[in-house]
Residue, then its C-alpha position, 0 to 999 in steps of 0.5 A: x661233720x656232726x657236733x659229737x664227731x668234732x668233740x671226738x676229733x678235738x679230744x684225739x687232737x688233745x690227747x695227741x698234744x698232750x702225748x707229745x709234749x710229755x714225751x718232749x719234757x721227758x726226752x730233754x730231761x733224759x738229755x740233760x742228765x745223760x752223761x756223755x760216755x753213752x754206749x753208741x746207736x742209732x738217733x731215730x725220730x724226734x720225741x719217739x726216737x727209734x721206737x717207730x722203726x722197731x714197731x715196723x720191724x718184722x724182727x725187732x731182734x735182728x733189726x738190733x743186731x743189724x744196728x750192733x754191727x754197725x755202733x758196737x755190741x753195746x747200743x744205746x737207743x731212745x724209745x719214746x723217751x726211754x733210754x734203752x740200752x741193747x746188749x748184743x754179745x755174750x760177753x756184754x750180757x754176761x757182765x751186765x746181767x751179773x751186775x747188781x745193779x742191772x737186777x731191778x725191772x722197769x716199772x709197769x702198771x700192767x698188773x694194777x688194775x687186775x691185781x692192786x699192789x700185786x709183784x710177781x716173781x718175775x717183774x718185781x725187783x729189790x727184796x720184793x724179788x729176792x724174797x719171792x725168788x728164794x721162797x719159789x726156789x725152796x717151794x719147787x725143789x720141794x716138789x723135784x722140780x727140775x730134778x729126777x724125782x719130777x720125771x714121772x710127771x713129765x713122762x705121764x704127760x709125754x705118754x699122753x702125747x704119744x697115744x694122741x699121735x697114734x690116733x692120727x695114724x700117720x695122717x697130717x695134723x697141727x701138733x701146736x695144741x698137743x704141745x700146749x696141753x702137755x706142757x701146760x699140764x705139767x705146770x698145773x701140776x706144780x702150781x695147782x696139784x692137778x692136770x686137766x683132761x685135753x678135751x676140758x673146754x675150760x682148760x682149752x678156752x685158758x690156753x688159748x687166752x694164754x697164746x693170744x695174750x703172749x702174741x699181744x705182748x712184743x718182743x722185749x715187753x715194751x708194752x709193759x715198760x715204756x712210758x708210752x704205752x701207759x698213755x695209750x691204753x685206750x688202744x684195742x690192743x692193749x685193751x685186748x691184753x688186759x682182757x686175756x691177763x684179766x682172764x687168766x687172773x680170775x682162773x688162778x683166783x678160782x683155783x686159789x680160793x678152792x685151796x683155802x678150803x681143803x688146806x692142809x699145813x702139814x701136806x702142801x700139795x703145790x705152789x699154791x698151798x705153800x704160799x697159803x701156809x706162809x700167808x697163815x703162818x705166825x712170823x716173828x720179827x726176822x721174818x717180817x719182810x717175808x710176810x710182806x711179799x708173801x701175800x695174796x696179790x703177790x701170789x696170784x701174780x706170781x702163779x700167772x707168770x710161772x703158769x703163762x711162762x712155763x707153757x708158752x716157752x717149752x711149748x714152742x721149742x718142741x714145735x720148732x723141734x719137729x719143724x726142724x727134724x722133718x727138714x733135716x731127716x738125717x739129723x732125726x735119724x741119728x738121734x733115733x740110732x743113738x736111742x736105739x743103741x743106748x735104750x733099746x726098742x723094749x722101753x722108753x729113755x729116761x732121765x738117767x740116760x741122758x749122759x749117755x745121750x750126747x746127740x740128742x742133747x746137742x740137738x736141743x742146744x742147737x735147736x735153741x741157738x738157731x731158733x731162741x724162743x725169747x730173742x728179747x727177754x723180758x727187760x732189766x732196770x738199772x738200780x743206780x748209774x753203773x757201767x757196762x763194758x766201760x760205757x756209762x749207764x745211768x740210774x733208771x735205764x732199761x736194759x735189753x739182752x739181744x739173744x739173737x744177736x748172740x745166737x747168730x754171731x759169726x765169731x762164735x759159731x762157724x756159719x750160724x745159720x746152718x743147723x748142725x747139733x755137731x758144733x756142740x760134739x767133741x770127742x764124742x761127748x756133748x760140750x755146753x759153751x759159756x756163750x750159749x746164754x739163752x737162760x739168761x744170765x746172773x741172779x735173774x736167770x730163768x726159774x725153771x731152766x731145770x724143768x724146761x731142759x727136762x722136759x725137751x729131753x723126756x719129750x723129744x727122746x720118747x717121741x722119737x723113740x716112738x715116731x718119725x716125723x715127715x712132711x705131709x706129702x703135698x707139702x714141698x717146702x717148709x717155712x721157718x718164719x716166726x711169730x715176733x712176740x714175747x715168745x718166738x714160735x714158728x708159724x702154724x704147720x703140720x707133720x705126720x707122726x709115722x710109727x717105728x718098727 
């Protein structure tokens, strides 16, 4: 063994020993301050706790779901020294996420090297979060975000998807990139005030980078909040994640700088303009907190978060939709019959038709239930000692909501593994139960819920107005396996879009 190799081995051993010592100290401190009335849960390995089993799991949310059936709906696990509580029922999620002491996000340094001091609306806590959320909601609502006035933007992108599908003339194709293009452009119109051509190489590179970033961020985002993650930042996967986030951040910065030179304070075009106007506005003393948090660094991270989350989640939902509709042609036929009865064949469905189309709405909800896109959403953090379902939850505890467990709960859904939109229909009307908490609960409920619901309804109803989706002739069995990352997407597949008469 050469001298260089020997020193490399010594450095690695020293690093691993240092990590073990730090975790040991952290774990002992955690045990000393932990209350006796913690939720039950599996023990796991010394120091690393339950983390190794979770990392080896093909589906972390299902693994935690099975643990909840042994120990109870509220679990506590040690993830490499970080006390983590997992809520596995709709009742515990509602109670926990409506608790004002379970509103913060865990501390993370993932953005620090990209945007020093930058805190986005999705990852910030306390006053920084509440001010940014209120600011974003006000600005987005001004553009009709999630409202009927925004419908034309969604319909325009859906029309482009329809034309692209027509060009395939019934031949098999992979819909992944097409849905990414469409949904991303909708978010671009809100964030950047413009859309991109699907053939734009810069745009395609950006979408590819976003998808890769999500693949590298595991379910629940432990690579973002666990202390261990900061210690192993030398790993190739972590470095690649930072490279991807850096490229997306650079793209956002370029757009912001382009907006600065063309800004009209009396006519904001998009979310970036609203930030820039607020940044330059003369604020009185009562608004000084707003100027502290509505700034250039926070703007970069917030735009990045909205752009990434808004693109990946809804496009994955559409991919699941086409996959299930191919597998269940009777559901597809029933939706088309509803569309033809309510809308006819001479125009496309509109948002105003939604109240009269309960079955497609029920189908969308069933898709969200049977294949939740974020089965382990971004973690919460306790800002003080509190209680959930009678258990003591100490300050600085990570809290995860296991939506997969809720969506597979046999006490809530009859035959939960069966795809059945009819479960959401009663007396010919669509019913939305409180237990379907796929967009979260409490004050941190998903910022884009209204837009996501609009996108899914308009896109699916318009596509099924024009096409019937069928399996390629050479495909006999469809796979419903998923990629288990920060979002849960189906594996790549092909479909045929057969033009309807």
